[in-house]
LUMVOSE-365975 format. One record per atom (N, C-alpha, C): residue in one letter; atom name; x, y negated, z negated; residue number from 1. Coordinates in steps of 0.001 Angstrom, whole numbers. Atoms other than C-alpha are relative to their C-alpha. Layout:
// residues N
SITE   resn   name         u         v         w   resi
SITE      A     CA         X         Y         Z    NUM
...
END
This chain:
// residues 59
SITE   resn   name         u         v         w   resi
SITE      M      N       716      1719       -69      1
SITE      M     CA        61      -598      -233      1
SITE      M      C       990      -206       421      1
SITE      T      N      -488      1680        81      2
SITE      T     CA      1100     -3795       678      2
SITE      T      C     -1144      -997      -644      2
SITE      I      N       525      1017       317      3
SITE      I     CA       148     -6484     -1122      3
SITE      I      C      1153     -1003       462      3
SITE      I      N      -638      1414     -1097      4
SITE      I     CA       139     -9817      1151      4
SITE      I      C      -921     -1578     -1352      4
SITE      L      N       191      1487      1000      5
SITE      L     CA      -171    -13675     -1199      5
SITE      L      C       505     -1044      1007      5
SITE      D      N      -166      1794     -1023      6
SITE      D     CA      -620    -16741      1080      6
SITE      D      C      -376      -988      -667      6
SITE      C      N       -42      1070      1525      7
SITE      C     CA       143    -19181     -1126      7
SITE      C      C      -441     -1228      1434      7
SITE      D      N      -372      1404      -594      8
SITE      D     CA       148    -23427       461      8
SITE      D      C      1204      -220       776      8
SITE      S      N     -1658       296      -556      9
SITE      S     CA      4028    -23259      1503      9
SITE      S      C       187      1484        44      9
SITE      D      N      -686     -1213       -77     10
SITE      D     CA      4659    -19092      1184     10
SITE      D      C      -971       708       117     10
SITE      I      N       723     -1129      -981     11
SITE      I     CA      3574    -15864      2282     11
SITE      I      C      1287       699     -1402     11
SITE      F      N      -871      -901       567     12
SITE      F     CA      4315    -13063      -633     12
SITE      F      C      -829      1579      -211     12
SITE      I      N       878     -1545      -262     13
SITE      I     CA      4471     -9358       233     13
SITE      I      C      1050       891      -775     13
SITE      A      N      -437     -1213      1099     14
SITE      A     CA      5244     -6450     -2416     14
SITE      A      C      -860      1360       749     14
SITE      E      N       353     -1197      -583     15
SITE      E     CA      4619     -2951     -2127     15
SITE      E      C      -647        63     -1319     15
SITE      T      N       946      -602      1297     16
SITE      T     CA      3416     -2672     -5769     16
SITE      T      C      -401     -1924      -822     16
SITE      P      N        33      1365       983     17
SITE      P     CA      1581     -5725     -8411     17
SITE      P      C      1523      -118      -841     17
SITE      T      N      -992       765       641     18
SITE      T     CA      4859     -5683    -10060     18
SITE      T      C      1008      -476       364     18
SITE      E      N     -1032       233      -745     19
SITE      E     CA      6838     -6349     -7560     19
SITE      E      C      -481     -1086       499     19
SITE      L      N       717      1673      -782     20
SITE      L     CA      4321     -9581     -6251     20
SITE      L      C       534      -721     -1486     20
SITE      A      N      -435       890      1704     21
SITE      A     CA      4676    -10499    -10292     21
SITE      A      C      1189      -730      -499     21
SITE      A      N     -1843       536       -47     22
SITE      A     CA      8414    -10571    -10098     22
SITE      A      C       256      -780       895     22
SITE      Q      N       116       908      -478     23
SITE      Q     CA      8072    -12190     -7408     23
SITE      Q      C       149     -1995      -223     23
SITE      L      N       254      1033       772     24
SITE      L     CA      6324    -14956     -8593     24
SITE      L      C       317      -893     -1518     24
SITE      I      N      -375       696      1048     25
SITE      I     CA      7444    -15373    -12138     25
SITE      I      C      1482      -661       507     25
SITE      S      N     -2189       869      -646     26
SITE      S     CA     11559    -16004    -10214     26
SITE      S      C        54     -1236       480     26
SITE      R      N       220      1142      -919     27
SITE      R     CA      9895    -18946     -8543     27
SITE      R      C      -488     -1386      -894     27
SITE      L      N       342       783       705     28
SITE      L     CA      8417    -20426    -11817     28
SITE      L      C      1241      -581      -468     28
SITE      P      N     -1201       590        19     29
SITE      P     CA     11287    -23315    -12788     29
SITE      P      C       348       255     -1971     29
SITE      H      N      -424      -592      1212     30
SITE      H     CA     13060    -22395    -16522     30
SITE      H      C     -1355      -668     -1554     30
SITE      S      N      1521      -138      1119     31
SITE      S     CA     10066    -24536    -18460     31
SITE      S      C     -1381      -664       734     31
SITE      P      N      1613       305      -106     32
SITE      P     CA      6591    -24634    -16747     32
SITE      P      C      -879      -829      -695     32
SITE      D      N       786       515       579     33
SITE      D     CA      4255    -26883    -17623     33
SITE      D      C     -1271      1227      -419     33
SITE      D      N      1024      -884      -336     34
SITE      D     CA      1168    -26213    -18659     34
SITE      D      C     -1532      -319      1075     34
SITE      R      N       278       312     -1594     35
SITE      R     CA      -395    -27200    -15660     35
SITE      R      C       342       935      1025     35
SITE      M      N       120      -806      -526     36
SITE      M     CA      1059    -25282    -13874     36
SITE      M      C       364      1776      -499     36
SITE      L      N       610     -1560      -387     37
SITE      L     CA       792    -21835    -15562     37
SITE      L      C     -1409       311      -664     37
SITE      A      N      1701      -489      -121     38
SITE      A     CA     -3114    -22086    -15854     38
SITE      A      C      -141        11      2016     38
SITE      D      N       170       -24     -1738     39
SITE      D     CA     -3183    -22907    -11971     39
SITE      D      C       923      1589      1135     39
SITE      L      N      -298     -1479       358     40
SITE      L     CA      -593    -19500    -12153     40
SITE      L      C     -1548      1384      -299     40
SITE      A      N       682     -1436       405     41
SITE      A     CA     -3035    -17286    -13986     41
SITE      A      C     -1402      -598       841     41
SITE      A      N      1456      -196     -1218     42
SITE      A     CA     -6007    -18758    -11736     42
SITE      A      C       333       599      1319     42
SITE      A      N      -504      -730     -1526     43
SITE      A     CA     -3909    -17682     -8553     43
SITE      A      C      -717      1699      -244     43
SITE      V      N       570     -1472        35     44
SITE      V     CA     -3957    -13916    -10029     44
SITE      V      C      -568       703      -659     44
SITE      F      N      1237      -532      -329     45
SITE      F     CA     -7594    -13938    -10873     45
SITE      F      C      -949      -248       859     45
SITE      G      N       748       411     -1367     46
SITE      G     CA     -8559    -15407     -7600     46
SITE      G      C      -755      -676      -526     46
SITE      C      N       372       814       418     47
SITE      C     CA     -9735    -18522     -9234     47
SITE      C      C        60     -1146       708     47
SITE      D      N      -928      1708      -326     48
SITE      D     CA     -9444    -22283     -7867     48
SITE      D      C      1112      -344      -834     48
SITE      Y      N      -179      1120      1153     49
SITE      Y     CA     -8799    -23655    -11294     49
SITE      Y      C      -612      1132     -1140     49
SITE      L      N       -30      -710      1227     50
SITE      L     CA     -8237    -21823    -14617     50
SITE      L      C      -401      -783     -1727     50
SITE      D      N      -411       865       702     51
SITE      D     CA     -8979    -23518    -17707     51
SITE      D      C      -210       516     -1376     51
SITE      I      N      -446     -1218      1236     52
SITE      I     CA     -7324    -21668    -20718     52
SITE      I      C       803      -851     -1213     52
SITE      I      N      -884       185       906     53
SITE      I     CA     -5316    -22025    -23759     53
SITE      I      C      1463       635        48     53
SITE      I      N     -1527      -573       548     54
SITE      I     CA     -1585    -22207    -23932     54
SITE      I      C       958       414     -1124     54
SITE      T      N      -822       -28      1233     55
SITE      T     CA      -279    -20831    -27063     55
SITE      T      C      1801         9       116     55
SITE      R      N     -1855      -450      -139     56
SITE      R     CA      4030    -21225    -27142     56
SITE      R      C       549       237     -1146     56
SITE      T      N      -347       -72      1202     57
SITE      T     CA      5483    -19939    -29987     57
SITE      T      C      1586       785       -95     57
SITE      S      N     -1341      -568      -595     58
SITE      S     CA      9196    -19274    -30607     58
SITE      S      C       665       287     -1327     58
SITE      S      N      -404      -540      1341     59
SITE      S     CA     10974    -17658    -33242     59
SITE      S      C      1295      -383      -614     59
END
């Protein structure tokens, strides 16, 4: 099975969901802002936008 994700500026092709996730995560900046994370979650769930609460923790 091949998974193809067509975005505005890129096309991602992967054999597994894990491979696709790795490609997407590798494109994130070192410290993504909350809006970018919400947009990524929306893309994963197939929505235009997803209103979520993001909690960051550090140890």
